[in-house]
N, C-alpha and C positions, 0 to 999 in steps of 0.2 A: 749365493753367499748366505742368505738368510736361513736356507734349509741346512747348510753345513753347520752354521752356528747353533741352530736348534739341536741338531744331532749331537754336536760336541757337548752342548749343555746337558743334553739328555743322558749321555754316558757319565758325565761328571756327577749329576744328581743321583743317578742310579747307584753309582759306586758309594757315594756318601751315605745314601739311605740304607744300603745293604750293610754297611759297617755298624750303623745303629741297630739294625734289626738283629744282627748276630749277637749283640750283647743282650737282647731281650729273649728272643725265641727263634729257633731255626725255622719253624713253620711260617713265621711272619715274613721271612725273606721272600718266599715264593708268592705270598699274597701281595706284598708290596710291588714285586716285579710285574704281576698281572695288572695291577692298578696303574702303574707308571708306564706301561707299554702302550697306552692309548695316546694317539697323537693329540686328541683334543685336550687331554690333561697337560701335555707339554706345551701346547700353544698358550694355555693360560698361565702355566708356571713360568714361561720365558718372560712374561711381562712383570714379574716380581723380582725383588733382589734375591741373591742366592742364599743369604743367611735367613731371610724370612721364609723362604721356601722350605728349607730343610727343617726349620724349627716348627712351623705351623703344620705343614702337610703331614710330616711323619708323626707328630703328636696326635693328629686326628685319626690316622690309621691305627696307631697303637691303642688309643682309647676305644675305638670301635671294635678292634679285635679282642681286647681284654673283656669288654662287656659281653661280646658274643660267646667267648669261651666260658666265662663264669656265670652267665645267665642274668647278670645285673643289668636290666634294661633301664636305660635313661628315660626319665619322664619327659613328656612333651612340654615345652614352655607354654605357660598360659598367657593369653592376650596377644597383642601385636608385637611379638618379639621377633626381630629379624636375625636369622642365622646366615652369616656371610658365606660360609662354605656350602656350595650347591650340593655336593655329594652327601654331606652330613644332613643337610636339610631334607633331601629326598628320603634318606633312611628314616628320619624321625617321622615324616609324614606317613610313610608306609607302615611304620610300627604303630602309629596312632590308629590307622585304618584297621589293622589286624586286631588291635585290642578292642575296638568297638564291635567288630564282628564276633569276637569271642564272647563278650558280655551279652550281646543279643542272643547268641546261640545257647548260652547257659540259661538265660532267663526264659527262653522259649521251651527248653527242656524241662525246667522246673514247673512251668505252667502245664505242660502236658502230663507230667507225673502227678501233679495235684488234681487235674481233671480226671485222671484214671482212678484215683483214690476216692472220687466222688465229692471232692471239695469244691466250693464255689470259687471261681477264679475271675478276677477282674480283667476282662479283655481290653487291651488298649484300643482306643477309638482313633481312627485316622482323621487327622484334621484336613478338611477340604476347603476349597475356596467358597463353596456354597454354604458351609457351616459358619464361615467367618463373615458372611455377608451381613450388612446392617439390616435390622428389622424394618420392614416396609409398613408404613402406617395404614396402607390399604389392604394388608393381608387379612383374609377372612378367617374367623375361628373355625376349628374342626366341626363344631356342632352346627355351624351355619349362622346366618344373620336374617332377622325378620324382614328388614328392609330389602335385602337381596332376594329373599323368597317372594316378596310381593312384586318386585320388578320382574322376576322370572315368569310370573303368571300373566304379565301383561306385555312381555317383550316380543320381538319379531320372530323368535324361534319357537313357534307353536308346534313344531313337528315332534317334540318329545311326548306329547299327549297321545301319540299313536293314531291320531285322527287323520293325518295326512301322510301318505307314502312319499318319501323323498324321490324327486325326479330332477336330475341335475343335467345341465347342458355344459359341455366342455368345448371350448373353441380356442383359437389363438389370436394374438394381436396382429400377426402377419398373414398375408394371403397364402404364402407358400412356405410352410414350416420346413425345417431341415430334417434330415434323417434321424438325428439325435432326438429331436422333439417328437417325431412320430413314434420312436421307441418308447419314450416316456408316456405319451398319450395311450399307446396300446396297453401298457402295464397299469396305468391308472384306471382304465376302463375295467380291468379285471379286479382291481383292489376295491373300488367303491361300487356297491350295488346301486343300480338305477342311474349310472352315469352314461351319458350318450354323447358321442363326438359329432360336431357339426363343423364343416369347413367355413371359414370366415368369408372367403372370396373377397369382395370389395365393399361389404356392408360395414358401417360404423358400429362400434360396440354399443352405443345407446340404442340403435335400431335393433340390434340383436337382443338386448335386454327386454325391449318392448315385445318383440316376437316371442321370446321365451315366456314372458308373463302372460301373454294371450293364449299360449299353448299349454298352460298348467304346470310349467316347470317351477320348482321351488328354489333353485339357485343357479347361478351362472359362474363358471370357473374359466378364467382367461389366462392362458399360458403365453409368456413373452420370451423373446430371445435377446441376446446381446449382439455386438458386432461380430463376434466370432461364431455366430450361429449356434450358441449353446443356450439351453433353457436357463433363464436368469431370474424370473419372477412369476408370481401368481397373484391374480386378483380374484377374490371370492365375494360375490354379490348375492345377498339373500333377497329373494323375491317375496312379496311384491314391493316392499318399502325399504329394503336395505337392512342393515348397513353393508358397507363395502370395505373389506380389509385388503391391504396390499402387503405381500410377503416377498422378501428377498430370498431366492433359491440358490443354494451353493452345495458343493460336495456331492454332486449327483453321481450315483452308480446304479446302472440299470441291472435288473435281475438277470438279463441275458448275458451280462458280462461277468457275473459272479461265479466263482468256482463252487462246485457241488450245490448249485442252485436247485430249488424245488419248484414244482408246478402246483397249481391250486384249481379248485372248482369255482369259477366266478359266480355261479348261481347261489353259493352258500354265503350268507351274511356273516361278516367277521365280527369278532368281539373287539370292542373299542376300549383302549386304555389311554386315559388322559392323566398325565402325571406332572405335577409342578405348576398347575394353573390355579394358584391360591389367592392372587390379588383380585381386586375388582375388575381390572382390565383383563387379567388372565382368565377370570371366570367368564367374562363376556365372550372373548374370542374362543374360549374352549367350548362354549355352548354353540357357537357358530360352526365350529369344526364338527361337533357332535351331531348337529342337524343334518349334515351331509350323509350320515350313516343311519339316521333314524333311531327310534326307540328299540331297545333290546327286550324281548319277551322274558318273563321269569323262567320259563321252561326252555331256555335257549340251549341248543346243542349244536356245536360246531367245532372245527379244528383250526380255524384261521383266527389270527389276532393281529390287530393293527394298533401300533403304539405311537403316541405323540408325547415325547418326554421333553419338558421345558426345563432348561438349566442355563442360568446366567443369560436369560433372554434369548437363548437359541433353542429352537424346537427341533428335536431330532425325530425323524420319521423312520419307522421300521415296520416290516411286514413279515410275520412268521406264520408257521403252522405247527401244531402239536404233533409230536411223533411218539406213539405208544409202543413200548417194547412187547415182544411176544414172550410172555412169562413162562409159557410151556417149554420153550426151547432155550431158555437162558436161566442162569442162577443169580442174576442181578436183582436189585431191589425193585419194588413196584413204583417206578418213576416214569416220567415222561420228559422228553427233550424238546427243544425248540430248533426248528430248521428254518433258516431265512429264505424267503421267497423273492423279495425285492419288489420294487426298487428301494433304495435308501437315499435320503437327501436331508439337508438341513435348511430350516426356514427361520427367518427373522422378521418380526413385525415392523414394518416401516410406518404405517399409518392405518387408522381406522376412521372411516368417513361415514357420516350419516347420509341416509338416502341411497339412491342407485349410483351407478358408475358415472362419475363426473370428475375430470382431472382439474378443472380450473375453478368452477363456481361451487364446489362442494364444501360442506361444513365439516371440519375435522373434529372428531371426538378425541383422537390421539394422533400425534405426529412426532416421529423421532427426528431430532435435529441433526445429531452427529452421524 
């Protein structure tokens, strides 16, 4: 009975609407029939009185059709103005979106034409979260700080003087790592020169640090897993006196799983890029990371590059190689490209502890609470 009443009401409304449309424009009759032929419209119409339906709905159609034919586009209401009619509200939102795109397109075209004429053009700067970040009082100036330079000459990372060649021991916190961890270990050995992997077996980490210290190792890196047998964290201990940093490891993707991945020569020392380590704490952990790779010679020649990019307290690790085009067989510019080797992952510093590896009795220089 409800469906029959809706159909009857539908025919009645359609006839009344067409009579009004014939008085205005013959073309509007077909347009109104198409709109009113949707069941969703009639379900909503059936809930309103007949007089209100004919008056409001037809007027909306006539206004929209007239503005469409004459080109008089109605302006979008400013502020929190609620438009009861859903169909008209969607039309106004779509019109506003198209107007904004048109303005951006014209502005971009004017900028390109001015640049082609040799004029100076103010390029709009994209506002990022990093730019809106509040200034840190521990941020170091670009020219450096005398106190920090004095601390660098006396800190634990003496390997920048090129008097000691980095020799790093890599092990795990579990006796039997998973296949995923073995894949990461294999690729880290190729990334970091001087890195050697030793099975933990059943020795405690403190005994392993003492063993590495007696054998002339400069650092110990401990890889840990979570309950799902996925690599989850890294401990980096600088020998012989520390400090020890604890990093949370996420978003791991091995180079073997990457599409169009490249290979590298593990004997070549990579170029190290540390970006965003501007605070006192960032400067300190950045020097610890740099001590794993050692000092770079002034006449350095190589095609590999390792990047640690610090952004919003997340350190993104990437491993690339430079790809130089053959200029004799191509007409492209004299440029080089970057090809990712892998692996890639994200680190977040959880704590920095003075001294060697100690979970309970260590003195924390920095600890993240949240």
